C-alpha positions in Angstrom: 15.4 7.3 25.6 14.6 10.5 23.9 12.1 10.5 20.9 15.0 11.9 18.6 17.4 8.9 19.6 14.8 6.4 18.6 14.7 4.8 15.1 11.1 4.4 14.1 10.7 1.6 11.5 7.0 0.7 12.1 5.5 2.2 8.8 6.1 4.6 6.1 3.1 6.4 7.3 5.5 8.0 9.7 7.3 9.9 6.9 8.4 13.2 7.8 6.8 16.3 6.3 9.6 18.5 5.0 9.6 22.2 5.4 9.2 22.5 1.6 6.0 20.5 1.7 4.7 22.5 4.6 5.3 25.7 2.6 3.5 24.3 -0.3 0.6 23.6 2.0 0.7 27.0 3.6 0.7 28.7 0.1 -2.0 26.6 -1.4 -4.8 28.3 -3.2 -8.0 26.8 -1.8 -11.8 26.9 -2.5 -14.6 24.4 -1.5 -14.2 21.0 -3.2 -17.6 20.0 -2.3 -18.9 22.8 -4.5 -16.3 22.0 -7.1 -14.3 25.0 -6.5 -11.0 24.0 -4.9 -8.4 24.8 -7.6 -5.5 23.1 -6.1 -7.6 19.8 -5.8 -8.6 20.2 -9.4 -4.8 20.5 -10.5 -4.1 17.4 -8.4 -6.9 15.4 -10.0 -5.9 16.5 -13.5 -2.3 15.8 -13.0 -3.2 12.3 -11.6 -5.3 11.5 -14.6 -2.6 12.3 -17.0 0.1 10.6 -14.9 -2.0 7.3 -14.8 -3.2 7.7 -18.3 -7.0 7.7 -17.4 -9.8 10.0 -18.0 -10.3 11.3 -14.5 -9.2 11.2 -11.0 -10.8 11.8 -7.5 -9.0 12.8 -4.4 -9.9 11.0 -1.3 -9.1 10.8 2.3 -7.4 7.4 2.4 -6.5 4.2 0.4 -9.2 2.4 2.2 -11.7 5.0 1.1 -10.5 4.7 -2.6 -10.8 0.8 -2.4 -14.2 1.0 -1.1 -15.3 3.4 -3.7 -13.8 1.1 -6.3 -16.0 -1.6 -4.8 -19.0 0.4 -5.2 -18.6 1.6 -8.7 -17.8 -1.9 -10.0 -20.4 -4.0 -8.1 -23.9 -4.2 -6.7 -24.9 -5.8 -3.4 -24.4 -9.7 -3.5 -21.8 -9.6 -6.2 -18.4 -11.4 -5.7 -15.0 -10.0 -5.7 -12.0 -12.2 -6.2 -8.9 -11.3 -4.5 -5.9 -12.9 -2.6 -6.4 -13.7 1.1 -3.5 -11.5 2.3 -4.3 -8.4 0.2 -5.4 -5.4 2.1 -9.2 -5.5 1.0 -9.6 -8.9 2.7 -7.2 -8.7 5.6 -8.2 -5.2 6.8 -11.3 -4.3 4.8 -13.5 -7.3 4.8 -16.0 -6.0 7.2 -16.2 -2.6 5.4 -16.6 -4.4 2.1 -19.5 -6.5 3.2 -21.1 -3.7 5.2 -20.8 -0.7 2.6 -20.7 -2.5 -0.7 -22.5 -5.6 0.3 -20.1 -7.9 -1.6 -18.8 -11.4 -1.0 -15.0 -11.8 -1.1 -13.8 -15.0 -2.9 -10.3 -15.2 -1.7 -7.2 -17.4 -2.9 -4.0 -18.1 -1.3 -1.1 -17.2 -3.6 2.4 -18.5 -2.6 4.0 -15.1 -3.3 1.1 -12.4 -3.4 0.8 -12.7 -7.2 -2.8 -13.3 -8.3 -2.2 -15.5 -11.5 -4.6 -16.4 -14.3 -4.6 -19.9 -12.9 -5.6 -18.8 -9.3 -8.4 -16.6 -10.8 -9.8 -19.6 -13.0 -9.6 -21.6 -9.7 -11.7 -19.1 -7.9 -14.2 -18.9 -10.6 -14.6 -22.7 -10.8 -14.7 -23.8 -7.3 -18.0 -22.3 -6.5 -21.4 -23.1 -7.9 -22.7 -20.5 -10.5 -26.5 -20.2 -10.5 -28.9 -17.4 -10.8 -29.4 -16.8 -7.1 -25.7 -17.3 -6.2 -23.0 -14.7 -6.1 -21.9 -13.5 -9.4 -18.2 -12.5 -10.0 -17.9 -9.0 -11.1 -14.6 -7.7 -10.0 -10.9 -8.9 -9.6 -8.9 -7.0 -6.8 -5.2 -6.9 -7.1 -2.5 -5.2 -5.1 1.0 -3.9 -5.8 3.2 -3.7 -3.8 2.1 -6.6 -1.8 2.5 -5.5 2.0 2.1 -8.9 3.4 4.8 -10.4 1.0 7.5 -8.0 2.1 6.6 -5.3 -0.5 6.8 -7.5 -3.5 6.5 -5.8 -6.8 4.0 -7.6 -9.0 5.6 -7.5 -12.3 3.9 -5.7 -15.2 3.9 -8.9 -17.3 2.1 -10.8 -14.5 -0.7 -8.0 -14.4 -1.1 -7.9 -18.2 -1.5 -11.7 -18.2 -4.1 -11.4 -15.6 -5.7 -8.6 -17.3 -6.0 -10.6 -20.4 -7.9 -13.2 -18.3 -10.3 -10.9 -16.7 -11.2 -9.4 -20.0 -11.9 -12.8 -21.6 -14.1 -13.4 -18.3 -15.9 -10.1 -18.5 -14.5 -9.1 -15.1 -13.5 -5.5 -14.1 -10.1 -5.1 -12.5 -9.2 -2.8 -9.6 -5.5 -2.1 -8.6 -4.9 -1.3 -5.1 -1.8 0.6 -5.7 -1.3 2.1 -2.2 2.5 1.9 -2.9 2.4 1.7 -6.6 5.0 4.5 -6.8 7.3 2.2 -5.1 6.6 -0.5 -7.6 7.1 1.9 -10.4 10.5 2.9 -9.2 11.8 -0.5 -8.4 10.5 -2.0 -11.7 11.3 0.9 -14.0 7.7 0.7 -15.2 5.6 4.0 -15.4 2.5 4.5 -13.3 0.6 4.7 -16.7 1.8 1.4 -17.7 0.7 -0.2 -14.6 -2.6 1.5 -14.7 -3.2 0.1 -18.2 -3.7 -3.3 -16.5 -6.8 -2.2 -14.7 -10.1 -0.5 -14.9 -9.5 1.6 -11.8 -6.4 2.3 -9.7 -5.7 3.8 -6.2 -2.5 5.2 -4.9 -1.7 6.6 -1.4 0.1 9.8 -0.8 0.6 9.2 2.9 2.9 6.3 2.9 6.3 6.5 1.0 5.4 9.7 -0.8 5.5 11.4 2.6 2.4 13.6 2.4 0.2 13.9 5.4 -3.0 12.9 3.9 -4.9 11.3 1.1 -5.2 8.9 -1.9 -6.2 9.3 -5.5 -8.7 7.0 -7.4 -8.3 7.0 -11.3 -10.4 5.6 -13.9 -13.0 6.3 -16.7 -14.9 9.6 -16.4 -18.2 7.7 -15.8 -16.7 5.5 -13.0 -15.2 8.5 -11.2 -18.4 10.4 -11.4 -20.1 7.5 -9.7 -17.2 7.4 -7.2 -17.6 11.1 -6.3 -21.3 10.5 -5.4 -20.4 7.5 -3.3 -17.6 9.5 -1.7 -20.1 12.2 -0.5 -22.5 9.4 0.8 -19.6 8.0 2.9 -19.0 11.3 4.5 -15.9 11.9 2.4 -16.7 15.2 0.8 -14.0 17.7 1.2 -14.1 21.4 1.6 -10.8 23.4 1.6 -8.9 20.4 0.5 -6.3 22.3 -1.4 -4.0 22.5 1.6 -3.9 18.7 1.4 -3.9 18.5 -2.3 -1.0 20.8 -2.5 1.1 18.3 -0.3 0.1 15.7 -2.6 1.2 17.4 -5.6 4.5 18.3 -3.9 5.0 14.6 -3.2 4.3 13.7 -6.8 6.8 16.1 -8.1 9.7 15.7 -5.6 9.3 12.4 -3.5 8.9 9.8 -6.2 12.5 9.1 -7.4 13.8 9.4 -3.9 11.8 6.1 -3.1 15.0 4.4 -4.5 16.8 5.6 -1.2 14.1 3.8 0.9 14.6 0.6 -1.2 18.3 0.8 -0.7 18.1 1.4 3.0 15.7 -1.6 3.4 18.1 -3.8 1.5 21.0 -2.4 3.7 19.2 -3.4 6.9 18.5 -6.8 5.6 22.2 -7.2 4.7 23.4 -6.1 8.1 21.1 -8.4 9.9 21.6 -11.3 7.7 25.1 -11.9 9.1 23.6 -12.8 12.5 22.5 -16.4 12.8 19.5 -15.5 15.0 17.8 -13.6 12.2 16.2 -15.2 9.1 16.3 -12.7 6.3 17.1 -13.0 2.6 18.3 -9.4 1.6 18.2 -10.3 -2.0 14.5 -10.7 -1.8 13.9 -7.2 -0.6 12.6 -5.3 -3.5 11.1 -2.1 -2.1 10.9 -0.5 1.3 9.6 -3.4 3.5 11.8 -5.8 5.2 10.5 -8.9 7.1 12.6 -10.6 9.4 12.2 -14.1 11.2 13.4 -13.9 14.9 12.8 -17.6 15.7 16.6 -17.8 16.2 16.7 -15.5 19.1 14.5 -17.6 21.2 11.9 -14.8 21.6 8.4 -14.7 20.1 8.2 -11.8 17.7 6.0 -9.7 20.1 8.6 -10.1 22.9 11.5 -9.3 20.6 9.6 -6.2 19.3 9.1 -4.9 22.8 12.6 -5.6 23.6 13.9 -3.9 20.5 11.7 -0.7 21.4 13.3 -0.6 24.8 16.6 -0.4 22.8 15.2 2.5 20.8 14.2 0.7 17.6 10.5 0.6 16.9 9.3 -2.3 14.7 5.9 -3.8 13.8 5.1 -7.5 14.7 4.2 -9.2 11.5 3.6 -12.8 12.6 4.3 -14.8 15.7 7.8 -15.4 14.6 8.6 -12.3 12.5 8.7 -8.4 12.4 8.4 -5.8 9.8 10.8 -2.9 9.3 9.8 -0.3 6.9 12.1 2.5 5.6 10.8 6.1 4.6 11.6 9.6 4.5 13.5 10.7 7.7 15.3 7.4 8.0 18.9 7.8 6.6 21.8 5.5 6.3 23.0 6.4 9.5 19.8 5.5 11.3 19.9 2.1 9.5 23.4 1.4 10.9 22.3 2.5 14.2 19.2 0.3 14.2 21.2 -2.8 12.9 23.7 -2.2 15.7 21.1 -2.2 18.3 19.3 -5.1 16.9 22.3 -7.2 16.6 23.4 -6.4 20.1 19.9 -7.3 21.3 20.0 -10.6 19.4 23.4 -11.4 21.2 21.9 -10.9 24.7 18.7 -12.8 24.2 19.7 -15.6 21.7 18.5 -18.9 23.1 16.3 -17.5 25.7 12.8 -18.8 26.0 10.1 -16.3 26.9 6.8 -17.7 28.0 
């Protein structure tokens, strides 16, 4: 099957670069960001600081780097960070967090991806707190929550947690890799979400469909410190304006269109929900991530994902019994119907088949 005939739903990092974005990149005014002289990067950082209602912003290579910089500016080696077990910082970044920032992650297991004041209090109280023990310094939250099907953590929930963290003298970082999706889905501005945390990161290379980069926002002092650590981590950028131009274009043109991705994920869920082999509740799909249980097909998720790929639908295995499909720029309604038809036909063929 040709590449053009495939429907690739593995990740929104596969979003297409439009001709307009490519032109913005080609026309970008550039300098040398390490020397403080890349004008397009400066415009992006000023724009993001204003957009998020923070004093300053720093353009970084990735969401992971933004998160790791946040850890460094809020903590010292040996400090403790409270977070959810399934958040990106623990699931994918625990080794980096220990190796680079030297922090201990104290994780809790929420039922729905929402870190509540009650869970925070549990994390604070379940460990001994003596002079030579890890001292909690930072609460690390995520929005949307990837491992909970792109769930939007409500502004009210984040504000309630923020009141608790302030009372406990803890800083808060919001990993908002897909915060633009949360903003569009909830009708809450980025600045309102950002007001619930000391620092916030957001990725440009996911639903916003830029090829590169993330932004970290916060106070001028924290961003100054993050800039130094960025250089120490090898993340200093030179003619970064080419990539900053893509991020600026994404912020100006690709935010509101995220609603289309959300609609397409909901549509795919609705189409698959009519088949008894698929366990999916389309009403729970809030953004661009759909998780589908395939236990009813008789196949483990890995085998089903491989079979789907042979039929021209690329998916990501989520658990032993489920796959993830993610909508993005470049996936239109026709592609969603095509993917659904192929997956439904596949389920008809394999339902009840046991695969070792």
